[in-house]
Each structure stands twice: as C-alpha cells, then as structure tokens.
N, C-alpha and C positions, 0 to 999 in steps of 0.2 A: 582343621589342620590337614595339610596334605601329607600323604605317606611319601617317604623318600622314593624317587624314581617314577612317580606318577605325575602327569601334567595337571595343572590346576585348570578348572573349568570356570569360565565366566559366562553368566547368563545375561541375556539382554532381552528386553521386551520389544516385540514387534506388533504394531497395530495394523491389523488387517480387517477391513470391514466384513461383516458377516454376509453381506450380499454377494461377495465374491465366491462363496462356497456353495456347491450344489447341495440340495437337500438330501439327507441320507435316506429318508423315506420318500418314496415317490408315490404321489397320490394318483389314483386311476384317472384316466382321461374321462371327463364327464360325458363326452359324446363318443359312443363307440364307433368304430369304423364301419363303413358300408360293407355289405357282403362282398362286393367285388374287390374293395381295397384289402379286406382281411384275407381273402383268398389269394390275391396277388402277393401279399407279404408272406403268407404261409408257403406258397410255391417257391419263393426266393429262399426262405429258410430251409426248406426241404432240399433244394438244390445244393446249398452250402454244406448241409450236413452230409449229403450223399457224396460230395466231392472229398470231404474230409480235410478241407483246406484250413479249417479253423482249429485252434487249440482246444484242449479239454474244457477249460473254464468258459470260453466263448461258446463252445458247442453246447454246454449245459444251459447257458443263458438262452441261446437260440432255441433249444428244445423246449424250455419253459415258456418262452414267448409263443412258440408254435402251438403248444397245448392251449394257451389262452385264446389264440386266434381260432383254433379249431372249435373250442367251446362257443366262441362268438358266432362262428358260422352256423353251428347247429342251432343256437338260440334264434338266429335270424331266420333260418329255414323253418323252424317250428312255428314262429310267429307268422310267417308267410302262409304256411299250411292252414292256419286257423282262418285266414281270410279267403281261402279258396272254397268255392262251393261246386258241387257236381250237379249237372242237369240230369234229373232222374225221370223226367217225363213232362207231360202237360196235363192240366186239369181240363174239366169239361168245357171251359170257355176258351181253351187254347193258350192259357197263360202258362209260362214255364214253371215247373216244380223243381226246387233244388233241395239238396241235402248237404250237410257239412262234409268236407273232403276227409276221407279215411285213408291215411297213408299206409296203414297196415294192410289194407285190402290190395294194394298194388306192390307190396314188398315181394321180392323174389322168393319163391318157395324152393326147397331143395329139389334138384333135378330139373328145374325149369330154366330155360335159356331165353325166354321172351325178352326182346329188347337188348340182348347182349350179342355181341359179335362172336361168331364161332372162329376159333383159331384154325388157320390153314394147316393141313396135314404136313408133318415134317418130311422132308425129302433127304435122301442121302446126299452128301456133298459130292460135287462133280469130280470125276477122275481127271488128274492132270496129265495123264499120258506117260507117266514114269512107271516103270516096272518096279515093284517092290520085291526085293529078294531077301 
C-alpha cells in the first residue's frame, strides 16, 4: 500500500543481452607490449600527469597504468641483459671468450659522471638597461 502523498512505483522488466556489458574484471593482455610501445605509452601518461589536465580519478588510473608499464619495461630490460655477453678476450686459438653481462659493474657509482652530461654553469640573467631604484 502506498503512503498518502508518495507516488506509486511501477517496475518493468528490461531484457538487455549480457554481451552489451563490459566485463567488470579485465583480464591481462596475454601478449605484453614491446619495450618501445610500453615506453611510448608511459611517456604519454607522464606528460598527461605533469600537465595536470586530468581529474583525480583518471590521474590515479593513469598512475596505476604507468606503474604497470614501468614494471614491464624493467622486466624486458632484465631479460635483454641476460642475452648480452661481454667479450673478455681470446683463447690461444684466437676464438673469442665471452662472459655474461653484469649490469651492476656498469652502474654509476656515487661521485662518477661517466656517460652523463655535465650541466652548464649558471649565468646571471642579462641586464635590461633599466636602472633599479
């Protein structure tokens, strides 16, 4: 029974095929992106986040996707490092001798600047010719 002053509600059944709804749980893509594709998408996400043009909710989604892409990039780089060998010399017959690549041996140590560009010294801004009083 309806209370006085309240409208009555009529319910009707609507048949909507399940195929028209997106899945709530998204399954991970079985083929991960290439390093180049992951890096390009990560750079786009970083640019959007730096601009601040997206709302909070979209920014959080982008940040989460960025973390996933960064992990993918690191995994792909780790796998590539396992395939690289260093030439360490030659044996007595002149055949090359190799050893597995050790990325830790080439990591920058504190105080080293090898391979890094040095920043140009800062200069004072030019005077515009106006006298400051």
